[in-house]
N, C-alpha and C positions, 0 to 999 in steps of 0.2 A: 523572598529570602533565599540566599544561596545555601545549598546543603552540602557542598563539597567537603568541608571540614567534618561535618557530622558523619558523612558517608565514610570518610577515611577512618574515623574512629570506630565505625561499625565493622571494619574488616577484622579487627581483633575478636569481635563477637562471633563472626562467621567461623574463625579458626577454632574458637572454643566450643561453641554450640551449634553447631551447624545447622542442603537445599531441598529438595523436595523429598519427603519421606514417604516411601511407598512400601507396602507390605504384601501386595497381591501380585500374582504373575502378570506380566505385561508383554505384549508382542506387537510390533508395528504392523499395520495393515498391509504395507507394501511388500513385506517379507514374512508371510505367515509360517508358523512352525509346521514341519511335516507331521502328518497324522500319526506316524509311528513313534514320534519322539516321546520320551517319558517326561511327565510333568515333574516339577520340582517336588522334593519330599515334603510331606506335611510338617508343619512346625508351628510353634506358638506365634500368634499374630504379631507379637512384638519383635520377633527375631527372624521371621521367615525371609529367605532371599527373594529379591525381585528377579523374575525370569523374563528375559526379552529375547527376541530373535533379530536383533539389529545386524547380525552377520548371517542371517538366514538359517541359523541353528538355535535351538533352545539353549540359552546360557544364563547363568546368574549375572545380573547387571554388573556386579563387582568384577566379573571375569571378562568383560567386553572391552577391548582396547579402542573404544570409540567414545567421543564426547556426546552424551545423550542424557536428556531429562525425561523421566517417566512419571506420568501423573495418573493415578488410578481413580476409579469411580468415587471412592470415599472422599478423596481430596477435592475432586470436582464438586461434589455435593456440598462440602463444607465451605468452599470458596464462593458457591453460587454461580459457577461458570456454566453458561448455556451455549456460548459460541467461543470461537478461538480468540476473540479479543480479550476475554477475561482471563486467558492464560498468562497475561502480563504479570499478574500478582504472584504467579507460581514459578515462572521460569525467568531468571534474571537476564539471560542472554537474548530473550525474545521481546519484541515490541510490535504490537499490531495496532494499526490505526486505520480509520476510514474518513474520507473527505467528502468530495462533491457527489459521490454516488456509492451506495453500499454494494453496487454491482462489481466493484473492483477494489477491495481493501488492500492494505500494504503491510504484510508481515516483514519484519527485519530480524535477522539473527547476527549477533556480533556487530551491529550497526550497518549491516548490508541488506538491502532490499530493493525492490523496484518501486519507483515513485509514481503516483498519479493514477488517473482513470483511463488512460489511453488503452483500448483493447488490443492494439497491435503489439503491446509489450507483454511477454510472458513473465512470470514471477521468478525472481532469484531464489525464493523459498517456495517450494512446491507443496501442495496439500493433497493427501490421499485420504479417502474415507472408505473403509472396508476394502482396502487394496485397490481402489479405483482412483486414478488420477483425475483431479479436477483442473480443467484447463486454465482457469484463472483463480487465484487464491481467494478473491472476494466471494466466490461461489460458496466457500465454506463459512461465510459470515451469516449463518442461519441457525435456527433451532436444530439441535442434533439428536434429540430423543435420548433414549437410554444408552449411555456410553460406558463401555467397559474400561477403556484407558485411552490416553493420548500420549504419544511419544514425540519429542522434539529432538531431531538429530542435527547436530551442528557441523558445519563445513560441507564441502562438495559431496554429492551423493550420485550414485548411478551404476555401480558395479554389482549390485544385488538385485536389480530389477526395476521395473516401472520407468517413469520419466526421470531423466537426469536433472540435476539442479546445481547451481554454482555456489549457493550460500547455505543451504540446509533443507530440511524436510520436516513437515508436520504430518504425522500419521494418526488418524482417528479410527478407533475400532469400536463398533457398536456391540451391544450384548447379543449373543447368539440365542437361537431357540434352545429350549431345554426339554429333556424327556421327562421332567417332573413338572407338574402343574404349578403355576405361580402367577401372581398378579400384583401390580403396584398401582398406586394412585397418589396424586399430589395436587393440592390446590393452594395458590398463593395470591395474596392481595397486598398491595402497597400503595405508597403515595403516587401521584400523577395518575390515579385511578388505574393502577397496574393490576392486571389479572392474568394469571397463568394457570392453565389446567393441563395436566399430563397424566397419562396412564399407559399401562402395558399389560398384556396377557400372553402367557406362553404355556406350552404343554404338548404332550404327545397326541398325534393323530392315529398312528399305529406304532408298533414296536420299533419300526425303522424310520418313521417320519415324524418330525416335530415341527411346530410352527410358533411364530411370535408376531405380535403386532404392537407397534408403539404409536402414540399420537400425542401431539402438543398443540394447544391453542393459546395465543398470547395477544393481549390487547393493552395498550397504554397510551395515555395522552402524551403529546409532544412536550418537550421542555423548552421549546421556543414558542413565543406568542406573537402571531401576526394580527395586530389590531386592525390594520387596514382592511383585511379580508375576513376578520373575525374567525380565525381558525388557529389550530396548533400545528406546528411543524416538527419534524423528527418524531412523529408518533409511531406506534407499532400496532400492526393489525395483521397477524400471520397465523398460519396453521401448517402442520407437518404431520405426515403419516408414513409409516414404513412397515411393510409386511415381509416376513421371511419364512422360508421353508428349509429345514435341514434333513437331508436324506442320507442315511448311513446303512446301506444294504449289507455291508460286512465290516469287520474291524479294520479292513485295509482301505476302504473307500468312504469318502465323505463328500457330499455335494451341498453347497449352500446357495440358495437362490434368494435374491434381495430385490425388492421393488420399493421405490419411495416417490413421494410427491409433496412438494411444498409450494405455498402461494403467499405472497406478501402484497398487500395493497396499502401503501404508506406514502407519506409526504416526507421526502428527504432530498437534500440536506441543506439547511439554512446556515447562514454565517452572519457575524456581527462585525462592525468596524472596530479596529484596534485603536486605543487611545493611550495617552501617556500615563494614565493610572495603571494600565496593564503593562506597558513597556515604556520606560522613560526614554528609550532611544527614539521614540516617535517625536519627542519634542512637541512643537505646536502643529506638527504636520496634519494630524487628523482632528485638530481642535477647531471650533468655529473661528472664522477669520473676522478681523475688524470689518464693520460694514463698509461697503464700497464708497470711497471718497474720490480720490483721483489716482488713476493708474494701478489700483489694487496693490499698492506697494506694501500694505500692512498685513497681507495674508496670502494663503495659497489660493490662486485663482480658481482652482477646481472646487474648493469648498464654497466659494462665492457663487459659482455657476450652479452647483447642486442646490444650494440654499434658495436661489432665485427661481429654480424650476420646481421647488416643492419639497425638497428634502428637509426633514426636521433636524435642525442642528444638534439637538440633544442626542441624536444617534452617535455622534462623534465623541460624546463624553460619557457613554454608558458603561464603559469598562466591561465587566462580565455580565451585565444585564442581558437577559435572554429575550428582551423585547426587540423584535427585528423589524427592519424596514423592507417592505415588499411593494412592488409596483401594483397599483390597482388592476385586478383582473388576471394577474400572473400567479402561478402556484408551483409547488414542488411535487405534485401528485405523480405517483409511479406505481407500476405493477410488475412483479417479478414472479415467474413460474419456473420451477426447477424440478425435473423428474428424470428417473432413470431406472434401469434394470441391470443387474449383474449376476453372474454365476461363477462360483469358485469350486473347482474340483481338486481334491487332494487324494492321491492314489499311491499306495505303497505297492510298487511293482516287484518287491522282493529284492531288497538291497539298494533299490533306487526309488526315490520319491518324486512323483510328478505333481506339479501344481499348475493349474490353468485358471486364469481369471479373464473372463470375457464381459465387456460392459458397453452399454450405450447410454449417453447422457444428452439431455436437451435442456438448455438454459435460455430463458427469454427475459429481457428486461426492457421496459419503456419508462421514460422519465421526463417530466417537465421541470423547468427551473426558471426562476427570475435571476438570470445569470449575472446581472450587475450587482445583486445583493443590496440594493438600495431602493428607495421609493420613487426615484426618477426613472422612468421607463426607457432604459438605454439598450438592453440586450436581453433576449429570452430564448428558451426552448419551449415550444408549445407541447402541452401534455396531450397530444392527439395521436400518438403511435408513430409519428415520423421522426422521433428521436429514440432510437431503440437499438438493441444489440441481441444477437442470438448465436449461441454456440451449439452445434450438434457434433458430438464426439463419439467415435467408436474406438475402443482400445482392446487389445489382446495381448496377454502376457503368458509365456510358457517358461517353466523352470524345471530342471532336472537336478537332483541332488543325491549324493551318495558318498561313500568312503572307499579308499583303496589302501593297499600295502599295510594290512593289519591295522587299519584306522590311523595310519600315519598321515594320511591326506584326506581332508574333508573337502570335497569338490562341489561346485555349483556352476552350471551353465544355463543360459536362457536367452530369450529373445522378447522384444517388446515392439508392438506396432500400434501406431495411432493415426487415425484419419479424422481430421476435424474440418468442419465447414463453418465459417463465420459469415453472417449476413447482418449488415448494420445500415441504419439510416441516421442522417443528421439534418436538422432544420434550424440551425442557429440563425436568429434574425435580429435586426435592429428593432428597437422598441418604438413606441409612438412619439417619444420625445427626443429621439436620437439626433435628428437633423438640427434642432435648435441647440441641443447640448453641444454638438460638434462645432457649430458656428460660434457659439458663445465661448467655447474653449479657445478658439483661435483669436477672437477679438480681445478677450480678457487677458491673454497671456503674453502680450507684447506691446509694441509701440502704438497699437490702435486702441488701447484700453479706454481712452477718453470717449470712444464711440460706443462703448458697451451699453446695450439696451435689450435686456433679455425678453421683453414683451414685443419687440419689433422684428419685422422680417429680416432675416440674416443676422439677427442680434446686434444690429447697428441702429443708432438713433436716426429717426426720420430726418430727411433733408441733408444734413451734413454727412451722415454716414454713407448713404449711397453715392453722394458726390465725391467723397474721398476715395471710395473704392473705384469709382469710374475713372478717377485721375490716374489710377495705377493700371488701367486698361479695361476695356469692356469685357474681356474674357474673365478677369478677376471678379468684377462685379457680378457677372452672370454665374460664375462659379459659386459665389456665396448663396445666391438664390437656389441653385441646384442642390447644394449640400443641405440647405435649410429644409428641403422637401424630402430628404431621404429618411422616411419613417416607415416602419413596418415592412421593410425590405430586407432581402438577404437570401439565404438558402431556402429554396422551395423544398426540395428533397435531394440530398446527396446520398448516393447509395455506394456502399463498400462491400466487397466480398473477398474472401480469402480462403483458399483450399490449402490445408497443411497436411503433409504426410511425413511421418517420422518412423524410421525403423532403427532398431538397435539390437546388437548382439553383445552379451556380457558374460563374464565369468568371475567368480570370487572363490578363492581357494585358500584354505588354512593348512599349512604344513607344520606338523608337530615335530620340530627338530629334536627336542628332548621332552621329558615329562613336564618341564617347566618353561620351555622356550618355544614360541610359535612364530612363524613367518607367514603373513597374509599377503597374497598377491591378487589384485583384481584388475581387470581390463574391460573397457567398453568401447565399442565402435558405434557411432551414431551417424545416420544419414538423414538429412533434412531437406524437404522440398516444399516450397511455398509458391502459390500462384495468386497474384493480387489483381484486382480490377476495381475500378470506380467510375461512376457516372455522376456528373454534377448538374444541378439545376439551380438557377438564381434569377431573381427578378429585379436586382439592383441595377437598373439601367442608368441611374445617376452616376455610378462609378465609371462606366464607359463614356458617358457624356463628358465628365470631368477629364478623363484621360485624353480624349480626342481634342477637346477645346483648349487645353492648357499645355499642350506639347511645346509650343513656342515659348511660353512663359518660363518653362523649366530651364531654358538655356539663355534667359534674358541677362543682360549686363546689370540690370537693376536688382540689387540684392533683395530688397523688400518684395518686389514682384515675384522673384524666383522663390523666395521662402514661402510666400502665401500660396503659390501654385503647388508646391510640394505638400504643404499642410492640407490644402483642400483635397488633393488626390489621396493623400495618406489617410485622412479621416473618412473620406467617402468610400474607400476601398479596403479598409483595414479588416483584420481578422479573416473570416472566410467569405467576405461579402464582395465578390467581384463578378459581374455578369459576363466577363470575358470567358468564363468557364461554363456558361449556361449551355447545356446540351453536349458538353465535351466528355468523352470517355477516354480513360487511360488504362493500361494494363502493364504488368511487369511480372517477373518471376525471379526466384533466387534458389540456389542449391548450395549446400555445404555439407561437409562431413568432418568428423573429428574423432580422434582417439583420446580417451581419458582413462584414468586408472588410479589405483592406490597401492601402497606398500606399507605394511605395518610390522614392526618387530616388537614382540611383547615378551615379558619375563615375569615369572612369579618366584621371587626369592624365598618367600614363605607362603604358606597357604592363604593367609589373609591379605596379602599385598600383591598388587599387579602394577608394573611399570611398563610404559610403552612409548614408542616414537613412531610417527607416521608421516608420509607424504601423499598428497592427493592432488590430482589434476582434474579440475571441474570445467563445466561448459554450459552455456545457455545460448539457445539459437538466436540468430539475427532475425530481422523482420522488416515490417513496413509501418511507418507512422500513419495512423488513420486520421490525419488532420491535413486537409489540402493546403493550408496556409504555407506549408513547407515547400510547395512547388515554386513560389516566387513571392517577392515583396511587391507592394503596389507600385513602387518606383524602382526600376533596375537600371544598372549601367551596362552598356555593351563593352566590347573589348577596347574601344577607343575612349572609354570613360564618359561617353555622352549619354544622358538620361534617355531611356526608352520606356514606353508604356504599353507595348503590345507583345503578346506571346509570339507573334510571327517573327519579330526581330530576334527572339531568343530560341526559335526553333519549334515553338508550340509546346503544349502541355506534355505531350508524350516524350519530347526530347528532354524534359526536366524531371521525368518520373523518378530518376535515380536519387533525386533529393529526398524522396520519402524513405529510402532504405537506411537501415542501420546495421552495424556489424555484430557478430556474435560476441558474447561476453565470456572471457576465459579467466581461470584463476589457478594459481599454484598455491597450495596450502600445506603448511608444516605444523606439526603438533607434537608435543611431548606431554605425558600425563602419568598420573598415579592414582590408584584406587585402593582404599583400605576398608575392609568390612569385617566386623566381628559380631554380627547379629544385631544387638541393640544400638550399635554405633557404626556409622559409615561416613567416609570422607573421600571425595574425589577432587583432584586438582588437575587442571589442564592449562598449559601455556601454548599459545597459537600465534601464527603469522600467516596472513593470507594476502596475496598480491594479485590484484585484478587488472587485467588488460582489456581495453575497449569496454569499460564499465558503461552500462546503458543508463542514461540519465534523461528524465522527462521533467521539463521546467516550463511553468507558465510565466511569461514575461510581462503580463498585463494586457497583452493583445492576442498572442498566439501561443500554442504549445510547441516547445522546442524539444525534439528528441535528438540527442547527440551522444556519440561514444566519447568517453574521456580516457585519454592516454597520457603518459608522461614522457618527457624528453630528458635524455641523459645529459644534454648540453644546456647551458644557461640560455634563456630567452631574453635576458636583459630587461626583464619587466614587461615584455610584450604581452604576456598572458595575464598581467596583474590587474589589480583593482583600478580600472580606468574609468574616468568620468567623461561624460560628453560635454562637461563644462570646462572651459579653459582655465577657470579660476581654481579648479581643484588642485591640490598640492602635487599630485602624482599624475597629472594629465599626460597622456602619450598619444598624440594624434595618429601615429602610425601603428597602433596596437594591432589592428586587423592584419597587417602585413608582417610585422616583426614577430608575431606569435607563432610563426611556422617553424617546423623542425625537420631536419633531414630524416627520411624514412628509416635509414639504418640506425638512427639514434632513438627511435620510438620504443618505449617499453611500458611497463605497467603504470597506471595513473592513480590507483587507489590501493592503499594498504590498510589492513586491519590486523592489529596485533595486541596481545594482552594476556590476561590470566583469568581463569574461572575457578570458583570453588563451590562445591555443593556438599552438604552434609546433613545427617539426621541423627537424632539421639532420642532413644526411648529409655529414660532412666528408671522408670517404674511402669508397671502395667497401666494402660489406659491414659498415659500421658506422653505426648510426642512433641518434640521441638525440631523444627527444620529451618534451615537458613541457606542463603546462596549469595554469592557476590560475583559480579563480572566487571572487570576493568578492561575496557576495549578502547584503544587509541586508534580510531578509524578515521583516516585522513586522506586528502588528496596530496599528491606530490607537489613539490615546490614549482615545477615547470610543467605546464599542461598544454596539450594539443588536443584537437578534436577528432582525429581518426588515425588509422594505422599508417596513412601516407604522410602524417605530420602536418596536416592542415590546421590553421589557426582555430583556437577555441572561440565559440560564439561569445561576443562581448557582454551578453546578458549574464554570463557565468564568470565575470571578471573577479568575483570575490572568492572563487574556489581554491586557487593555488595555495597550498600549505595549511588549509583550514580543515576542520572536522566535517564529516558528512552531515547532512540534515538528519534529524531524529536519531542521532547516535550519541547518547550521553556517554561520557567516559566511564562513569562509575554508577552501577546499580546494585542495590542491596535488597534482597527479599528475605522475609522471615515469616514463620507461622508457629502458633502454639495451639495444640488441640488437647483438651482434657475431657474424657468421657467417664466420670466416676460412677460406680454403683451407688444408688440411693437406698441405703439400708439393705434388707434382704427381700424386698418386694419384687425384685426383677426389674425395677425401673432404673434408668440411668440418666445422668445429666449430660449436657453438652455445653462446653465453653470453648469458643474458637475465636482467634483473631489472626489476621495476616496483614502484611504491609509490603509496600514497594517504595523504596526511596531512590530517587534519581537525581544525579547532578545536572547542571545546566546543559542545554543543547539548543540548537537552532532548528526551527520547524520548517523552514523554507529551503527548497533545493537550490536557490541562488544565494543563500546564506546572507541576505541583507540583514543588517543589525536590527532592523525593526521587527524581525521575526524570531528574536531570541526568546526562549522560555527559561525562566529561572528554575532552579532545582526545587523539587517538591516531594512530599511524601503522601501516599494514599494508604488508608486503613479500611479494612472490612472486618465485620464482627458478626458472630452468630451465637445465640444462647437458646437452650431449649431443654425439653424433657422427653425421654423416649420410653416406650412401653417394653414389656418383656420381649426379648429376642428382636427388639426394634420393630415390632409389628405395627406400631404407630409412633408418631412423633409430632410435637408442636414446637416450632422453632421461630424465634424472633431474630430478624437479621437487618443489617445495614451495610450498604455499599458506599464507599467514600464518606465515611461517617462524620468526618470533620469538614465536609462540604468544600473541599479544595477546588478552587477554580484554576483551570489551565487550558491551554489551546492544544489541540491535536496538530493542526497545521495552520500557519498564517500564509497569506498569499497576496499578490498584487491585485487590488480591486480592479476588475476588468474595465479597460479604457479610461480609468480615472487617474491619469497622471497629469500633474500641473505643468505650468510653463517651464521651459527649459532655459530661461535666461538667468544670469547671475543674480538678478534681483530676487528671484524666487527660489534660489538654491537653499535647501535646508542645511543647517550646520551639521546635522547627523547624516553624513554621507556614508555609503551610497544610498540610493533610493530617490534622490532628488526630491521632487514634489509628488512622488507617487503616493496614493492613498492605499492603506492596507486593510484587509479583512481577515477573519479567522474562523475556523471551524472549532467550536468548543467541545470539550469532553463533557460527559454526563455529570450532572450535579449529584448531591446526596440523594440516595434512594433508601427506603426502608419499608418493612412490611412483616407479614407473618406467613408461615408456610405450614400446612398440615400434610403429613405423609402417612401412608398406610401400605401394608403389604401382607400377602399371605401365600 
């Protein structure tokens, strides 16, 4: 059901009853308030100002000319949020999703984020926990322990400290040690055999030293069921512990030491096939084909091949069923360890405040996967430690802050240093049925379909099959035998390493022009250095055999012979499986620097109203694609247009290493806004426009991951970048698209624009009753004419749907709302709890290539919680439900790996583009419910 009309009608509700109501002080971890700053004055809980330090100073939220959402501990507890994904219900401009690995989630703000699991890509939305930068946002997808507050800053960040970002920042602050003794405990049980135990203890050790320890243990059955291997997938089995010391020798000095450790041993992440009950655009694409008769003319040949090799056809009709297809012996088992230590010093030097944050983090993840996501064994990563990633990161931040000229100038200067070492391994391999799958794919998909025999060598019928192939040349016949035997081959171990060093100097200054007019000026200089190296191992000798034996066939005048040679080499060497690179090492480096900054003019015409306008320049570093397939395709053309199959003809792997690089992402952001606050009522409105140049996009095309910068051309490309089909029968076919999609370098500009309006408001009409609401309208689109880099090179044709369309996972309209009522129950000291929240989203596409088959209709999610609390909330019993109406939806849909059908007009699906590609999807969590017991003293 489409929700656009419903959401539009909800805008009037937002204007009347307003986004996230907070009543406790809040301060982002990346910019902690100076020790000497005075706290906000005490006030009734219903009217107390929210205090943040989004500008490095303690200010009431209503006085900060920055778009920011603040979520306090109470709101987090009511919503049941335990990691940043669940903030979706509370922050309408934020969307967090995870796909093939929880090691690298994808937060988006205003529709902008970094897509996919490639560890070479840093996030457009950075995550800080207790002031410490987490090098990949997915590292924050973990239990967080006792949280004081979370702040979501929208738009480019960087002039206040920490790591710069191009789209926004999520800052998480844990609860500090207290000099008064206290303890909390919580026990939860729910469906899927969900169990969560957590607790904390805090108190003084001496008059000047306090401590705190938090712990969480979580276990839950998975919501996918693998009947083949009799196990659950997407289960949870994790624990987390954090210890803190707070040393305050004087009123001017505070030092906070934090150490934490978490471990997850879980199976993640399974996917199901998409069918037309989920997305009508699929048509019959993922439905069981008519049984093989002659020429497979009645169905998608890939469906037939999968069926004949053991795939249960019911899997293509399961809709949102969570019964998954897994190849026997393959699994999604993985282990994640994350630990670190940090120290924060805040020192009032007498008119100048010093803040120093020093941290070291070590993150390790190993993951297995049945990478074809079906029961036919095509592709897998073994869960043996050879598919892993590890980040070791040291960061140091220093800030000095003070005031001058009788407090007419609030100044801040600082520096940030990061040294990160990445070490990764990959062992993507063909499965035990890959060879037969590949030969059957060729035979079934064209003029040789009459020879199709999936139980015979080479997938050709005995006698007539080998004879027919031999008539096309002995090399073709031998090629089918070679390809048929490529099983359990591929990467032995590919090793990747990257050393990254980043240095930045920044300043952020507020000039009080009058008592009611402020001018804020911020500037940042960032210097980035990266050194990359990789060594490859591969035992797929069948690839090199095919390349050497079929060189002549590639230039044959016989079209059938030439096409079969290309298909044999392509399927024998596709993905990361080419033994040409066995034992080959490459290395490269890149260096860049950038000035970014911000300017804000704000005015308070009356005490309760703030209006402002701002400009910000943002930046995210370039880097390297950690997927070797970008080095070359299995078949390449030399400068004369003649097919070549050797690296030697192309200069070797080192000569092609530049193919792995991508450029930095830059943004110019404009914003105007207003904030009104009168205690029980607050309302903020912001209008924004953000223009991104060299937007970093990661796309899986069904075979390899494509990492490409996206830019726009100010001149018309005459359709050269448009929705181009590889099928001549398509209505807008353009055979010269790869050439005509180029643009003169002088005409290259931004490629992505995000513009819209945000509203957030809260209302406390009576004591113990709170209503909050939020709305974001974000028109986040690609430009009409797109190119692939700053030099104006053509856009990769896998991205042919992008021009003029919305970005993936970027709904135009999102409305959130919550109602909380905690009435007293008589005069006993007991109180009740009634809470509900919702997030309503308009339609959006979940795939970064924007194929129609990946569309997600608009939907609404609801959470609820009811309970009873003891005097002073010393204990509580709460019954809760998440996604209480059990709404089914996909986080991300994608091209099922290697599962694309025949490319002839006979097999062209009417729902173009996508051809005969089969699609899979990562589902969101179903309805969950349970009971929670809380206690504290």
